[in-house]
C-alpha positions as CSV (number, residue, x, y, z in Angstrom):
1,M,115.9,-84.7,45.1
2,S,116.5,-81.0,45.0
3,A,120.2,-81.0,46.2
4,P,122.9,-82.8,44.3
5,H,124.3,-85.8,46.3
6,G,127.6,-87.6,46.0
7,P,128.2,-91.3,46.6
8,R,126.7,-92.6,49.8
9,G,124.3,-89.7,50.0
10,G,126.8,-87.1,51.1
11,P,127.1,-83.6,49.5
12,G,128.3,-83.6,45.9
13,P,131.5,-82.1,44.7
14,A,130.0,-78.6,44.1
15,A,128.6,-78.5,47.6
16,A,131.9,-79.7,49.1
17,A,133.8,-77.0,47.1
18,A,131.5,-74.3,48.4
19,A,131.9,-75.4,52.0
20,A,135.8,-75.7,51.7
21,P,137.5,-73.8,54.5
22,A,139.9,-70.9,53.8
23,A,143.5,-71.7,53.1
24,G,145.5,-72.3,56.3
25,A,142.5,-72.8,58.4
26,M,141.8,-76.1,60.1
27,P,139.2,-78.2,58.0
28,E,135.9,-78.9,59.6
29,M,135.1,-82.3,60.9
30,P,133.6,-84.3,58.1
31,D,130.1,-85.7,58.3
32,L,130.6,-89.3,59.5
33,S,127.0,-90.0,60.4
34,H,126.5,-92.3,57.5
35,L,129.4,-94.6,58.6
36,T,129.4,-97.5,61.0
37,E,130.9,-97.0,64.5
38,E,134.0,-99.0,63.5
39,E,134.5,-96.9,60.4
40,R,134.1,-93.7,62.4
41,R,136.6,-94.9,65.0
42,I,139.2,-95.8,62.3
43,I,138.8,-92.4,60.5
44,L,139.0,-90.4,63.7
45,G,142.1,-92.4,64.7
46,V,143.7,-91.5,61.3
47,M,142.8,-87.9,61.7
48,D,144.1,-87.8,65.3
49,R,147.4,-89.3,64.1
50,Q,147.6,-86.8,61.3
51,K,147.2,-83.9,63.8
52,K,149.9,-85.4,66.0
53,E,152.3,-85.8,63.1
54,E,151.6,-82.2,62.0
55,A,152.3,-80.9,65.5
56,K,155.6,-82.9,65.6
57,E,156.6,-81.6,62.2
58,Q,155.9,-78.0,63.3
59,S,157.9,-78.4,66.5
60,M,160.8,-80.0,64.5
61,L,160.7,-77.1,62.0
62,K,160.7,-74.5,64.9
63,K,163.6,-76.3,66.5
64,L,165.6,-76.4,63.3
65,H,164.9,-72.7,62.7
66,Q,166.1,-71.9,66.1
67,Q,169.3,-74.0,65.6
68,F,169.9,-72.3,62.3
69,E,169.6,-68.8,63.8
70,S,171.9,-69.9,66.6
71,Y,174.5,-71.2,64.1
72,K,174.2,-68.0,62.0
73,D,174.9,-65.9,65.1
74,Q,177.9,-68.0,66.0
75,V,179.3,-67.7,62.5
76,K,178.9,-63.9,62.6
77,K,180.6,-63.7,66.0
78,M,183.5,-66.0,64.8
79,G,183.9,-63.8,61.7
80,E,184.1,-60.7,63.7
81,E,186.5,-62.2,66.2
82,T,188.9,-63.5,63.5
83,K,189.3,-60.4,61.4
84,P,193.0,-60.0,61.3
85,T,194.6,-56.8,62.5
86,Q,197.9,-55.5,61.2
87,D,199.8,-57.1,64.0
88,Q,198.1,-60.5,63.6
89,K,199.1,-60.6,59.9
90,S,202.8,-61.1,60.6
91,E,202.1,-63.8,63.3
92,A,199.9,-66.0,61.1
93,P,201.3,-69.5,60.7
94,T,200.3,-69.6,57.0
95,C,201.1,-67.4,54.0
96,G,199.0,-64.2,54.2
97,I,198.4,-64.3,50.4
98,C,197.8,-67.8,49.2
99,H,196.8,-69.2,52.7
100,K,198.3,-72.6,51.7
101,T,202.0,-72.5,52.7
102,K,202.5,-73.2,56.4
103,F,205.5,-71.6,58.1
104,A,207.8,-73.1,60.7
105,D,209.3,-70.7,63.3
106,G,211.3,-67.9,61.6
107,C,210.3,-68.9,58.1
108,G,208.6,-66.7,55.5
109,H,209.2,-63.2,54.3
110,L,207.7,-60.0,55.7
111,C,206.6,-57.5,53.0
112,S,208.5,-54.2,53.5
113,Y,205.4,-52.2,52.6
114,C,202.2,-53.9,53.8
115,Q,203.8,-56.0,56.6
116,T,202.1,-59.2,55.3
117,K,204.0,-62.5,55.9
118,F,204.2,-64.5,52.7
119,C,205.9,-67.6,51.1
120,A,208.6,-67.7,48.4
121,R,205.9,-68.3,45.7
122,C,204.0,-65.2,46.6
123,G,206.8,-62.6,46.5
124,G,210.5,-62.0,46.9
125,R,213.1,-59.3,46.1
126,V,211.6,-56.8,43.7
127,S,213.5,-53.8,42.3
128,L,210.6,-51.4,42.7
129,R,212.5,-48.7,44.5
130,S,215.2,-50.0,46.8
131,N,215.4,-53.8,46.2
132,K,213.2,-54.5,49.2
133,V,211.4,-57.8,50.0
134,T,207.9,-57.3,48.6
135,C,204.7,-59.4,48.2
136,V,202.9,-59.9,45.0
137,L,199.9,-57.9,46.2
138,T,202.1,-54.8,46.8
139,V,203.8,-55.2,43.4
140,K,200.4,-55.5,41.6
141,S,199.0,-52.4,43.4
142,T,202.2,-50.4,42.6
143,I,202.2,-51.4,38.9
144,T,198.6,-50.5,38.3
């Protein structure tokens, strides 16, 4: 007995570690010659099922990655399309500052300086220069 043997006469742990495949590579087919035909069939069936499950998992991950990239592109497009311009600010149905207060037709105030439509909580008449209707953002930028 010159070579170390593991249980059932197979190679020992040292020999198995030396023959281990590189990371990411498919493992070699194990030596099943010492098993009965039924045991070989069972083990090969398990290994076949494992390969099928791994293939399913890889295809699912690929599909999820593609969906994620698609959703990411859609969000980018939506973000680019919905950037408000100066004209859209005054037509918005909600307060341009707090984005909470919803306006009915004709409600809300329009800032005399930045043309943002805002609610009563976010601005009002301010005696900055000429007692004009001004939003909080304009007042803060003027004060600082």
